[in-house]
N, C-alpha and C positions, 0 to 999 in steps of 0.2 A: 475546420470542418466539424459540423455538429455530430454528436454521438448518434448511433442508430437507435431509434426509439424502441425497437423490439427487444434489445438487450440491455438498455441503459436506464429505463424508467425505474424509479425507486420503489414504487408501491402501487397497489391497486387502490382506486378511489374508495372502495368499500372498507379498506383497512385503516383509513385515516382517523376515524373518530376514536378518541381516547387512547391512542396507542403510543403517543410520544413519550419517550423516557426522560425523566428529569435528570439534569446534570448533577454529578456528585459534588457536593460542596466541600467534602473533606480533602479533595485534591485540587480544588480550584486554584488556578494561577501558579501551581507548582510546575517547574520545568521537567521535561523528561530527563531521566538519568541513565548514563551508560553503566553505572555500577562498577566502574573500573575496567569494564571489558573493552576490547578494541576489535577492529576488523580481523585481526589475526585469530581471534577466538572463534571465528565463523567461516574460515576459509582454509585454503592450502597454498603455501608459498610456491608459485609456479611462474612468477614474473609476468603474469597476465596472459600466458599461453592459452588458457581455457577459453578466452573470449573470442578466439578465432577458429575454434574447432568444436565439433560435437553435434548433438541433435537439436535442430531448431524447432521441432514440433512441440509446442507448449500451449496450454490453455485453449485448446480448440483451434489453433492456427495451423498453418502448413508452411512448407518450404516455399510455396507460391505466394503466400500472403505476408510472410514474415521475413525480415532481413536482420543480419547481425547489426547491433548498434556500434557506433564508432567509438573506438578507444582514443581518448584525448590526453591521457596521462597515466603514469604508473607511479604510485607512492610506495616504494619498497619498505620504507621505515614503518609505515602504517599497515602494510600488508593489504593494500587496496588498489583498485584500478578505477580511474575516472572514466565514466561512460557518458556519451551524449545520446539522448533519445531525440533525434532531430525532428520527428513528426510532432512531438508535443513540446519541443524547445525546453527540455529539462536536462541538466547534468547531475549525475549522482556518483558518489564513491561507493563501490561495491567490493566485497571481499575477494581477494585473489582466489582462483579455483572455481569461481562461479561462471555463468554465462548470461548473456543479455541479448534479446531480440526485440524487434518492434514492428508494428504495422502502421497503418495510416492514422490510428486513433489512440494508441497506447504503447507504453514500454513495459516489457516483461523481463524480470531477472530471477534467477533461481540457482540454488546450489546444485552441484552435479548429480546428487542423489534425489533432487527435486523435493526434499523434505521441507526446505525453506523456499517460499515463492513470494515474489513481489510484483505487483501490477501498479502502474502509474497512469492516471488519466487526467485530462482537462475536463472540468465540469462547468456546464452552463446551468446555474441553479434555476433560472426561470424555465428552461427547457425541461428540467427534472420535476417541475411542478412545485418548487419551494422558493422562498423569497431570499434566503441567504445561507451562509455556511452553518449557522446555528440551527436553523430550521431543517436543513438537509441532514445534519448529524442526528438530531432528535427524531426526525421522521423515519430515517432509515433504520436506526436501532429499534425503534418501537414497532415498525412494520415487520422486521424480521422476527422479533419476539412473538408478534401476533400470528404469523404464519407458521413458525416453528417453535412451539411452546417449550421444547426441551433446551433451547439455546438461551443462555443468560447473556445480557448485554448491559454495559455500563458506559456512560459517556461523560467526558469532562472537558472543560475549557481551560486552555493554557494561558499564561500571562501574555503571550504574543498574539492572542486572538485565534489561534488554531484550535482544533477540536480533536480529541482522541476517543475512539469507540473501541471497546474490548468485547469480543464475542467469545464466550466459553461454551464447551460442549457442542462444538460444531461437528456434525457427522463426518466421518472420513470419506474422502473422495477416492476415485479410481487410482490404485497404486499406493494409497496410504495404508499404514499399518494400524492406525488407531484414530481416536478423535483428535480434532484440531482446535487450536486457538487462533483467532483472526483479529488483527488490529487494523482499524481504519484511521488514517490521519487526514483530516480535512483542513486545507490551507487556503483561506480566501485571498484573492488579489488585494494587496493593500491599497490599490488605487481604484478598485472597482469591485464592490461587495457582491455583485451579481454573478461573478465567475470565480473559479478557484482550481485547485489541484487536489486530487484524491490519490493517496498512496495506501495500498492495501498490502499487508504482510501476513501470510499464513504459515503456520508451523505446527509441529506436533504439540499437543496439549502439555506433554511432560516438559517441554522447553519454554513454557510461557514466560517465565522470569527472564530468561536469556533473550527471548523475543522482544520484550520491552526495551532492553538495553540496545538491541540491534536497531529498533525503531528510532531510538534517540540518536544513534550514530548516523543513520540514514538522513534524518531530519537536519542534523547539524551540518551536514556536508552537501546538501542540495543547492543547486543554483538554478533558479527559475527565471526564464525570460517572460515577464508578464506582458 
């Protein structure tokens, strides 16, 4: 099912001219690194109990529109739980002590204190008004910078063809104690460059370094049904 145009379009047409951010050459083709961190550094060992209890209202959803995602496995050694987001056909390892819900177009995961938040979507690049993953990443980062000059953004391409965008100085949202850092991971379908997966990870700006490690863990353990 296609994303709702009202909430999913990347940019205003008037913001397109001259706003695309060049990719950083200094990090080109380098893989994301966990820095030695594991899922245990981001969660609480509870044998997966948190994924079947708690508050489902996240990211503007409600108990009527969101459902708990399916637990398909528990990796006690890794301190992680494998979750399936059935609506977008994606499986992820997430830290124990987190929760995960989904609606018809996205999967959402978050730490119990909601300081760390993950959203996963399927993206139709043509529907978003761009030609491919690279155009999407460059246009989105440039557009956000144009609309919110206080936000710093940097994008880079990894060796496997995925793109990472880092947004700094993101204003705090409701319930947040301070500014945020947000990471976008744009993963094109290896068999169809016109579609892909977008994973967004937001966290306190003070935890930005740890967030990049968590992004690496999430990416390494994703299973996508293209």
